[in-house]
Each structure stands twice: as structure tokens, then as C-alpha cells.
N, C-alpha and C positions, 0 to 999 in steps of 0.2 A: 823350810816353809815351817812355820810352828805354827802346831794345832793348839785349841783352846776350847772343852766344853763350855758351850755356849747354853745348851737345853738338854733335860731330859726329858722326853714324848713319851708321855702313856696314854695308850688306845684305851680306849671305852665304850662300850655300848649304853651306860650309864652316864651321859656326859653331866646334864643339868645335874644329878647329887655329888659329883665328883665336882662339879665346880662348885656349888654350894660349899662341899666338903672345905676345900682348898682355899675358899674367898671366908667364907663364914667362922667355921669352927678354926684352922689354922690361924687365918688372919694373913693369909699372901695376899699381896699389892697385885691386883687384874691387873695388866699391860696391855693385853690387844684381846679382843674377841670377835670373832666372826662366827660363820655360820659352823657350827662344829668344831670350832677350834678358839681354845682359850689360851692365851699367855701373862704368866705367872712371874714377880721378881722373887726369887729364892735365894737373895743374897747375890754369891758368886756365881753364879749360875740364875738359867728361868726354868721352871718347870713349865710345860704345855701338855694339853691335853687334847685329842685328835678322839671325833667321834669317830669308832668303826670296831668291828667284830673284833674280839679276844683272838679270836681262831683264825684271823686274818693270817694271810703270807708275813706280816711284818714282825707278828708277834707281840707279846703286851705290851715292851717299848724300845725306845731307840735313843741314844746315842747322837745328839747333833753337836760337831765342830763346825766353829766359826772357818770360813774360807773367804776372804776376800774375793780370793779369784780363785772359784770352785775348776773350773778346768785345767788348772795350773797344779791346782792342788792334787786333783785326780792324776794328771801324769805323773805328780812325782810319788805318787803312793803305786803306782801301776812299774814304774822304775825299781821302786823298792820290794818288788815282788809281790804285790797285793793284785791277786789273781780274782778277788769277786768283787771289785769295784762294776757299777752299772752304769746305765747311760746318764748322763745329764737332762734333766727336765727345767724349763724355763717356763715361770709363770710371770709376765713383764718380767719386772727387775727381782725377782725372786729366780736362784739358780741352787737348784738341790742334785742333789748324786747323792746313791744308798751303796754299800759295801756290807761285809759281813766279815766277820774276825773267825779265827780257826774252829770256837766252838759256835757258830751259826747267831749270835747276837750281832742285830741290824747296828749300823750308825749309819749317821748322814755325813756327807760334808754341804754346808748352806751359806747364803751370803746374807742370810736373814739377821739382822742386825739381834 
């Protein structure tokens, strides 16, 4: 299993100002936008904005790793002793699974391109 950082997700209660900042001030190319979600091309990685309260259980950020097969990647991490892996969530073709590192930082396995 080879994991590669695909995107960093910033949770924000100020979605529109953050969208304008990264698009208009930093000049990042907006690749996808839907209700409360924006995905920017940031070179070798994507930067995503997700509308949410900062005090949400997920914290202010999350690192998302691409996994073509989320279930297999989750199983491989559990087999390596990662005990903090959550359930797989499926939204149509999109599959997500969150976990935490030893310091409590959230990360995600995702098949989102």
C-alpha cells in the first residue's frame, strides 16, 4: 500500500471569504466547488475548504491520502497496528475513512481523485 497526500482539508466557518482568499489573492485554480466544499489545485497536492465550525470534532484541518481501494488500505493500516481507524463512509462512488495519529491529528483515506 502506497499512500500519497492528495489534499489538505481546511475546515472553516468563513467559507466565502476563505474561497475568495485562496482563489483571488493566492491565485489557486478552483477545480471543484459544491455546497460548502471547494477544491483547489495547489501544485503537487490539492487544498480543500470544507464549511464547518472550527470547534468540530475533526479539528481545523485534515490530511487526506489517496487510496484507490479504501477498504484494503484501511485493513492494511489496522494490520500495522493503527487502532484509530473509523468506519468507511460511502457517498455514491466516493469512499472515505478517517483515522487519527498518535497526537490526535485527523487523517483520511479517500478515493476522491
